[in-house]
N, C-alpha and C positions, 0 to 999 in steps of 0.2 A: 455339310458344315466342315469347312477346312480348319485344321488346327492352327494355321498361321494367324487366324483371327482370335485365337484364345490366348489370353495373357497369362503366361507362366514365368514371371520375372524372378522367381525364387532362386536364391543361391547363385548370384552373378557378381563378378568383380569388375572394377573399372580398369580396363587396359585395352588399348587399341592394337590389333594385330597388324603389323606392317610387313607386307610381303615383298618389299623392295626398299633398301636403305632404311632400316628400322629406326624410328624415333623412340629411343628407350626412355620412357617416362610415364607419367600418370595422366590420364585423360578425363577423369571425373570432375564435374563441376561442383561436386560436394566435398572437395578437399580444399584445404587452405594451409598456409604456412609450410609450403613444400620446400624442402631443402635437399639439394642434390650434392653428392660428393663422389670423387673417384673411388672405384673399388680398390680394395687392398689385396694383399698377397693371397689370402684365402679365397677371395673371389676369382682371382686369376687362375688359381689352381683348379677350381671347379670348371671354369670356362674351358681350360685346356683339356680336362678329362672328357668333357662333353664333345669338344671338337675332335679329339682322338677317337672317340667311339663312333661318331656319325660322319666325320670327314666333310667332303665337299657337298653333301646333301643339305647342309645348313646354309651355305652361301655366306660370304662376308667374313670378316675377321672376328666378330663377336665383341660388341660394346658392353661395358660394365658401368653401372652407376649404383652407388649407395643412396638410399632415400630415407628421409624422415618426413612425415606429413601428419596433419591433423584432419581426420575425417569428420565432417559435420553433417550427419544424416538426419533422419526424422527424430531420433532419440535426442533428448535435451542435453545429454552429456557428450561432448566431443570425444572421439577415440584417437589416441596417439598411436601411430603405426611407424615401425621402422623395418627396414629390410634392404634387399638388393635386387637389381634388375639386370638381366643379361639378354642382349638382342642380336640375332642374326637375321639374314634375309627371310628365312622360313621358320624361325622359332623365336618366340619371346617367352622368357621365364621370369616370373615374379615370385620372390620369397619374402614373406612378411611375418612379423611377430607382433602380437597385441597382448593385452594384460591377461585375458582369460578366454575360455570357450565362448561365453556369452558375447563378448566383444567381437570374437572371430565371426560368429554368426551374424551379428549386426552389420559388421563391415562388409560381409559377403552378400548382403541382401540388396545392395544398390544395383541399378540397371547399368548395363554396359552400353556404350554408344553404338556398337555394331551388333545388331541382333543376329547377323549371319556369321559371326565369328566362329571359327573352329577352335574349340578349347577344351581343356580339362582343368578342373579345380578340385582341390582336396583340402580339408581341414583336419588337423590332428591337434586337439586341445587348443593351445594359444597360437599355433603355427599354421600358416596358410601357404599353399603352393599353387600357382597358376601356370599352365602350359598352353601356349597359343601358337597357331600357325600350321602350315602344311606338314611339318615334321611330326605332329601329333596325330596324324590320320591313321598311322600304323600302331595298333595296340602293343605290339612287341617293343616299339620305340618308347611308348608311354611307360611301360613297366621299367625299362632301363633308365629312363630319365628320372622316374620317381626314386629309383635306387640310388642314383647319383646325387639328386638334389636335396633329399630330406636330410636335415642336420642330424647328427648322431644323438643330440639331446632331445629330439622330438619323440613323443610317445609313438608306439607302434599301431595303436588302434586308430582307424579312420573314423572320425565323427561325421564327416560328410564328404561325398564325392559327386561331381557333376560332369557330364560330358555333353557338349552341344556340337552337333555337326553343322546345323543351320537353323533357321527359325522354325522348321517343321520337324526337326529331330533333336529331342532333348531327353536326357535321362539323369535323374538325380536320386541319391540314396542318403538318408539322414539317420544317424543313430538316435536311440531313445535319449541319450545324454544331451545331444544337441537340441532335440525338440524341447526337452524340459528346460533348457537354458534360454529358450526364445518364445515369448508369448506370440510373436508374429507367426512362427511356424505352427504353433498350436491351433491358431484360428485360420490359417491360410486355406482358401478354397481348394487348392490342389491337393491338400492332405485329407480332404473330407470325402468319404464314399458317396455322400448325397449329391455332390457335384456331378459324379458320373451318371447317376440316375436321372438328374435334371437334364443333362445333355442328351441322354438316350431318349427322354420324352420329347425334347425339342427337335432333335434331328432324325429321329426314327432309326437310330443305330441299334446294334445288337449288343446287349450287356450280358456277359457270362462271368461265372465265378469258378475259380479253381483254387481250393484251399484258402489261403489268405489273400489271394490275388484277384482283383477285378479287371476285366478287359472289355473295353468298349470299342467295337468296330463300326465306324461311321461310313464305311464304303471307301472313301478316298482318304481316310486317316484313321489312326488307331491310338487309343489312350489306354494306359495301364496304371493301376494303383495296387501296391502290395503293402499291407499293414501287418507286418510280423510283430512278434512280441518285443523285439529289441531294435527294430528299425522300421522306417517307412521308405518305400521306393516308388517313384512315379515316373512316367515316361510319356512323351509325345512322339509319334512315329508317322511318317508320311505313307508308309505301306508295310506289308509283312516283311519285306527285305530289311527295311529300316529297323523294325522290331527285333528281328533275328540278330542284326548287327549289334544293337544295344545290349541284348541279352548275352551275346558272346563276350562283349566288353565287360559286363558285370561279372560273368563267370571267371574271366581272367583276373580281374582285380581282386575279387573276394574269394576266389577258389585257391587251389593248391599252388598256382603259379606265383602267388604273391606272398612271399615269406612274411610271417608276423601278422597277416591279416586273415588267414584261413579260419572261418567260423566266427570271427570277432563280431561280424554284423549279420550272422545267420547265413553266411555263404555256404556253398555246396561242400559237403564233407567228402573226404577222400574215401575211395573204395575200401570196404572192410573196416571202416572206423566203428568203434563201439557206439551203441545207442546213447543218445544224450540223456542225462538225468533230467527229471522234471524241473521246471523253473520254480523259484521260490516266490515269484510274483507274476501276475498276468495283467496286461493292459488291453482291454477289449473295446470294440466299437460296434456299430450296426453290422459291419461286414462279418462279424463272428457269430451272428445269430444262426442257430442250427448246428453249430460245431460241437465237438467233444474235445476238451482241452485239459491237460494235466497240470497240476500244481502240487507242490509239496505241502504236507500238513503244517499248519501254522503260517502258511504263506498268505499274501495279500492279492486281492482281485480288484483292479480298478476298472470301472465301466464308464464310458463316456458316450452319451447318446444325444444326437442333435434334437433340438426342440425349440418352441417359441411360446413362452408362457403368456405373451400378450394376446394370444388367440384363445386363451382359456384352457388349453391342453397342457398336460404335464405327464412325465413318466412316473409310474407308480410301481412299487415293488410288490409282487404277489406273495403268496404264503411261502415263507422261507423254509427250505429243508432244514432238518435238525443239525446238519453238519456245516451250515453256512450261517454267519452272523453279519448283520449290517453294522458297519463301523461309523460311516458318515454319509451324508448326502448334501449336494450343493447345486446351485445353478451358476454357470459362468457365462456372462453376456459377451457380446462381440468386442466390448472394450471401448475406450475413448475414441471418438471419431466415427463409430458405426452409427447408422441411422436408428432412430427410435423404433423399437418394436422389431428389430432385425433378427432377434433370436440369439441362440448360442448353444450351449450344451449343458445337459443335466449330468452331473458327475456323482457316481456312487463308489464307495469303498467298502469291500466285504472282506471277511476273514475266513480262511479255509480251516475249520476247526476239527472236523472228524473225517476219518478215512472213508472211501467209497465214492460212488457216483452221486453227485448232488445236482439237481436240476434247478436252475435259476430262471425265474420268469418275471418279466416286466411288461406293462402295457401303457400305451399313450392315449389318454382320454381326458375328458373334462370331468370335474368332481361329481357332477350330477348324473353321469352316465355309468352304465354297468360295464364291467371289464369285457363282457361278451361283445360290446359295441365299440371297442377300442379302434382308433384309426390305424394303429400300428402296434405290433407286438415284438418282443425280443425274448428268445429262449436259448439257453446254452447249458450243456452238461459239463459240470466241473468234476473231473476225476481227481480226487484228493489221494495222494500216495505218500508212503513213508518217506521222510526226508533222507536223502542219501548221506552217508558218512562223508565228511569233508575230505577232498583229495589233498595229498601232501603238497605243500607249497613248492613250486619249482625253484631250483637253484637260481639265484639272481645272476643275470647276465654280467659278464665282466665289463667294467667300465672301459670305454675306448681309451687308447693310449693318449696321454697328454702330449702336445707338441713341445719341442725344445726352444721354440721362438714364437713370440707374439708380436704382430705389427698392428698398432692401434691408431685410431684417428678419432675426430670428434663424434663420429657416428657410433662409437663404442661406449660413449658416456653412459654410466649407470649399469653396465653389464658386469657379469661375473664370469671369469674365464680361467681355464686350467692351464698349467704349464709344468713341465718337469723341473725338479730341483736342479739348480745350476743353469737354467735356461735364461734367454735374453728377452726382455720386454722393451720394445721400441715404440715410443709414443711420438706421433707427428701431428702437431696442432697448428692450424692456420693462424697467422697473426701479422702485425705490421709494426715493427719497432719505430718507424718514422713518426708514429702517433704518440710515442712515449710509453706505449703499453708493451709488456712482455709477459710471457708465461713463466710462472714461478712455482717451484716444487714446494709443497707443504711439508710438514714434519713427516719424515719417512718412517714407516713401520720397521721394527727390528729385523724382519726377514727379507727386506728389500734394500738394495744399495744402488746409488747413482753412479753409473760408469762414466757417462759423458753427456754434455749438452752442447747444442750448436744451433745456429740460425742459417737456414738455406733460403736465399732470395730467389726471385723469379728467374734469375739468370740473364745472360746477355740478350739485349733486344727488348727487355721489359722496361716499362717506364720507371723513372726514379721514384722511390717511395711506394712502389706497387705491392710491397709486402712479400710474404712467402710462408715458410713454415718453421716453427721451433721444433727441434728434434732432440728427444731425450732417450738415452739408453740406460735401462736398469738391469740389475742382475737379481734373479730369484734365488736367494741364498739359503733360505730355511723353509722346511715343510710347514704348511699352515695356511690360514686365510689372512691376507694382508690387503688393506685398503690404501690405494694410491690416490693422492689428491693434488691437483694443480689449479692455480688461479691466474687470471689474466688481468693485471692491474699495473699502474704506473708506480715507480719506486717511492714517490713521496706519499702514496696512499697505502691504506691497510688492506690486507687480504679480504676483510669483511665487506669492502666496497668494490670488489672486483666486478668488472663488466661481464665476465664469463667464467665459468668453472668447469672442471673436468674431474670425474671421480670414477674409479673402476676397482673392483675387487679381484685380486689375483689369488687363485687357489693353487698353491705350490704342492706338488705331489712327488713321491719318489718314482 
């Protein structure tokens, strides 16, 4: 059974990799209201830094576009996305921002048009980064690109990362936070150990277990699934070489080579590192049966076991040890759109009350049958240990230095931006005075002053009345948070009837 016929469309973004004369844009049919704009000075600076680092290996001059779009996937609520695109012959970079982590996961779940695309994708909270093209074949280049491309405002923890070499080689790793933010991920077949067993039964492959990791060798393909306490990682590999390559990539991304990520998703610890304290919560599935796991006293134990009550079977908790108590139990079906009787998961929540080894037993049977005749069983030893004293909080990292100049356009509407006291804020807004409309500055906050305003037309050769840009320069006079408002309307109309508006919050710092 070849993996190329198994659909793992999880965690994929819409962007076509162009390997010659890149078309820098969005290719998904699930987007609407796409608005492109030229990149501004900050984009040009990033493009130049990348070009200086990689030189002629990228090919081309590097095109830039700012983008705003509305993503209309299966979820009834459209997702508003804004970001920037950078394209060379051998590299396409997409940097996006959405409202929150849940929206980032939803946006990333769409299919790409090219299943063979070579790409890396990463989610950190509400920010997404996609790297595509021949330049990302080298892991060292990927690490450098990530260092250059992530905005300083992005959180350091990676909530998800995916690497696809082609349709037969895919690796993705998702944090517990991202899984909890997405019902789709919680029920996705690729995240369920039962899928591995099913494929083994169908294809005659060899299924082995190593700690929290399942490995299915189908002869001409390999699948892996690792369900650790704080992340889930899954892979499709065409052969053992592909598996080694993906594992080496994961070690580089989540190991010591990636500052700020080491250990954040259960990655390899550095040599000589102290032993990790027991967790204050455990999330268990069928793959943990037979294991011995540590949890702090007072911690929680979440257990999720696949089952189908329409068959008459259900999971039953055996005699509880004195040190464990049952907090809640529930059944979660496949959700809307799933076939009737398709099953789901029995979910149990336990509390670790007393110190010592506590054995937790459950069995899968029909009510009129004895536990000895159960179709399946689950047993795990919970080692409850004394809660560790809280570690002192690390000193907060110094905030990055604010720039002394900001250059803004329509794409910055609604943003909050920092600037040094005394710096310049230059706002450039598209408009056409031949229509009677012009951009007008609203009531200025006390800490911001208007230095100059101008209109710059399309220049010689442009058609008469073709419009241009209204350009305003402001001075950041006083420390504090100041909101700058502009409106696009005709002189005989009021600002409240403006055809368009622009608002940005300027944080002035010393």
